[in-house]
C-alpha positions in Angstrom: -0.1 0.1 0.1 1.5 3.6 -1.0 -0.8 5.4 1.2 -3.5 5.0 3.7 -5.7 7.5 5.4 -7.7 6.3 8.1 -10.3 8.1 10.1 -9.2 11.6 9.0 -10.9 14.7 10.5 -10.1 18.2 10.0 -11.7 21.0 11.3 -11.8 24.7 11.0 -12.7 27.5 13.7 -12.5 27.1 17.5 -14.5 27.3 20.4 -18.1 26.9 19.9 -17.7 27.5 16.1 -16.0 24.7 14.6 -16.8 23.9 10.8 -16.2 20.2 10.0 -14.1 20.2 6.6 -13.3 16.2 6.6 -15.2 13.6 8.4 -13.5 10.4 9.3 -12.1 10.0 5.6 -10.7 6.8 4.8 -8.5 6.3 1.8 -6.2 3.6 0.4 -4.0 3.9 -2.7 -1.9 1.3 -4.3 1.2 1.9 -6.2 0.6 2.9 -9.8 -3.1 3.5 -9.3 -5.0 6.5 -11.0 -7.7 7.9 -8.8 -10.0 11.0 -9.4 -11.7 12.5 -6.3 -14.8 14.6 -7.3 -16.7 17.1 -5.4 -18.5 20.4 -5.4 -16.7 23.8 -3.9 -17.1 23.3 -0.4 -17.1 19.7 -0.2 -13.5 19.4 1.5 -11.5 18.3 -1.4 -8.8 20.8 -1.5 -8.6 20.0 2.4 -8.2 16.4 1.5 -5.4 17.7 -1.4 -3.4 19.3 1.3 -3.4 16.8 3.8 -2.4 14.3 1.0 0.2 16.6 -0.1 1.4 17.3 3.7 0.8 21.0 3.2 -1.7 20.5 6.3 -2.4 18.3 9.0 -5.1 16.5 10.3 -6.9 17.0 13.5 -7.5 13.3 14.1 -7.0 10.0 12.5 -3.7 8.5 10.8 -2.0 9.0 7.1 0.5 6.4 6.4 2.6 7.2 3.3 5.2 4.8 1.8 5.2 3.0 5.5 5.8 6.2 7.5 3.3 7.7 9.6 3.0 11.1 8.7 1.6 12.6 11.9 4.8 11.9 13.9 6.8 14.2 11.6 8.2 17.7 11.9 7.9 20.2 9.5 11.6 19.5 8.1 10.8 16.1 7.6 7.5 17.1 5.8 9.3 19.5 3.7 11.5 16.3 2.6 8.6 14.3 2.1 6.9 16.7 -0.3 10.3 17.4 -2.3 11.0 14.0 -2.9 7.5 11.8 -2.9 4.9 14.1 -3.9 4.6 16.0 -7.1 1.9 19.1 -7.1 0.1 20.3 -10.4 -2.2 23.4 -9.6 -5.2 24.9 -11.3 -3.4 28.2 -11.5 0.0 26.8 -12.6 2.0 28.3 -9.9 4.9 29.4 -12.2 7.3 32.1 -11.1 6.8 35.0 -13.8 10.1 36.1 -13.8 11.9 32.8 -14.5 12.2 30.9 -17.9 10.3 27.6 -18.6 13.4 26.1 -18.0 14.4 27.5 -14.5 10.9 27.2 -13.3 11.3 23.1 -13.9 14.8 23.4 -12.2 13.5 25.1 -9.2 12.8 21.9 -7.1 16.3 20.7 -7.9 17.8 23.7 -6.2 16.1 22.6 -2.8 17.5 19.0 -3.5 20.9 20.2 -3.7 21.3 19.4 -7.7 24.3 21.2 -8.8 23.5 23.9 -11.9 24.9 21.9 -15.1 22.6 18.7 -13.7 19.9 20.7 -12.9 20.1 22.5 -16.5 20.1 19.2 -18.3 17.0 17.4 -16.2 15.1 20.4 -16.6 15.7 20.4 -20.5 14.9 16.6 -20.3 11.7 17.0 -18.6 10.6 19.8 -20.7 11.1 17.7 -24.1 9.0 14.7 -22.4 6.3 17.2 -22.0 6.5 18.5 -25.7 7.9 21.7 -24.8 11.6 21.4 -26.2 11.3 24.7 -28.4 10.0 26.5 -25.3 12.6 25.9 -22.8 13.8 29.9 -22.8 10.2 31.0 -22.8 8.6 33.0 -20.0 5.3 32.3 -18.5 3.4 35.2 -20.2 4.8 34.0 -23.6 3.2 30.8 -23.2 -0.4 29.4 -23.4 -2.4 28.1 -20.6 -1.9 24.5 -21.7 1.7 25.2 -22.3 1.9 26.6 -18.6 0.2 23.4 -17.3 2.8 21.3 -19.1 5.7 23.3 -17.4 4.1 22.7 -14.0 3.7 19.0 -15.1 7.3 18.7 -15.8 8.3 20.8 -12.6 6.1 18.4 -10.7 7.9 15.1 -11.9 11.4 16.4 -11.9 12.5 14.6 -8.7 10.5 11.2 -9.9 8.0 11.5 -7.0 6.1 8.4 -6.2 2.7 10.6 -6.3 1.5 13.2 -8.5 -1.5 15.1 -6.8 -3.3 17.5 -9.2 -6.1 20.2 -8.3 -8.6 20.7 -10.9 -5.6 20.6 -13.5 -7.7 21.3 -16.3 -9.9 23.9 -14.9 -8.2 27.2 -16.5 -7.7 25.5 -19.7 -9.7 25.2 -23.1 -11.0 21.7 -24.1 -8.2 21.1 -26.3 -5.3 21.9 -23.9 -7.1 19.9 -21.2 -7.1 16.9 -23.3 -3.3 17.4 -23.8 -2.9 17.3 -20.2 -5.1 14.3 -19.7 -3.3 12.2 -22.1 -0.2 13.5 -20.4 -1.1 12.4 -17.0 -2.2 8.7 -18.5 1.0 8.4 -19.8 2.7 9.1 -16.6 0.6 6.6 -14.9 1.1 4.1 -17.2 4.7 4.5 -16.7 4.1 4.1 -13.1 3.5 7.1 -11.1 0.3 7.2 -8.7 -2.1 10.1 -10.0 -4.6 11.4 -7.5 -6.6 14.2 -9.1 -9.1 16.4 -7.6 -11.9 17.7 -10.0 -15.5 18.9 -10.1 -15.7 17.7 -14.0 -17.1 14.2 -14.5 -15.5 13.9 -18.1 -12.2 14.9 -16.4 -12.9 12.3 -13.8 -13.4 9.8 -16.5 -9.9 9.7 -17.2 -9.2 8.1 -14.1 -9.2 4.0 -13.4 -11.0 4.8 -10.3 -13.4 7.4 -9.0 -14.7 8.6 -5.5 -16.9 11.3 -4.5 -16.7 13.7 -1.7 -19.6 15.7 -0.1 -19.8 17.5 3.1 -16.4 16.2 3.9 -17.4 12.5 3.7 -15.6 10.3 1.1 -17.0 7.3 -0.8 -16.5 5.2 -3.7 -18.1 6.5 -7.1 -17.3 3.9 -9.5 -14.8 2.9 -12.1 -13.8 5.2 -15.0 -11.2 5.0 -17.6 -11.1 2.9 -20.5 -9.8 -0.2 -22.2 -8.6 1.2 -25.5 
């Protein structure tokens, strides 16, 4: 088992005004799975994503990632987990406007202590992989939405993470760009990366092999997506 959430609860507020965002959430993911978690605004899906990505802590329950209990880790250890085991893709791309595509992709390698020549080599290879070899020296404002998201995916995969977490990855894209991003996720998953994607769009969720639903902080199995072709 790659990751296991058991009875995860997360509340916001304090005193008499406590709003439960997650209620006894349980989730298991095997190595190489492709899971979509669907839910409307306010359902708790972003809170769940933040806990899965070690960006937030649960108030109760346990989270075992790659055999390690996340709840016992300090902030430095959590930072190492995020750097080495998890890749993030966001709806708004989160690219640095003043840096080229190459430098944006190379950024995690700086934190990993990789020397500059190796950073440039690996970042260039990652951009080639997502079809942006000719856009390496372009800045984000010179790229389309779909190209920005592919840069973000290259950055997310640069440290060869075990898990790719994607929060509404096609939300800011047109349909054609969205399909390209979904094709890239499918390819990464077929190569062995575990993908967990948050979305409100049923058509996007169908790209996953397993679909779950979150409503009012409660997670349940929805059905099976994906295709055999």
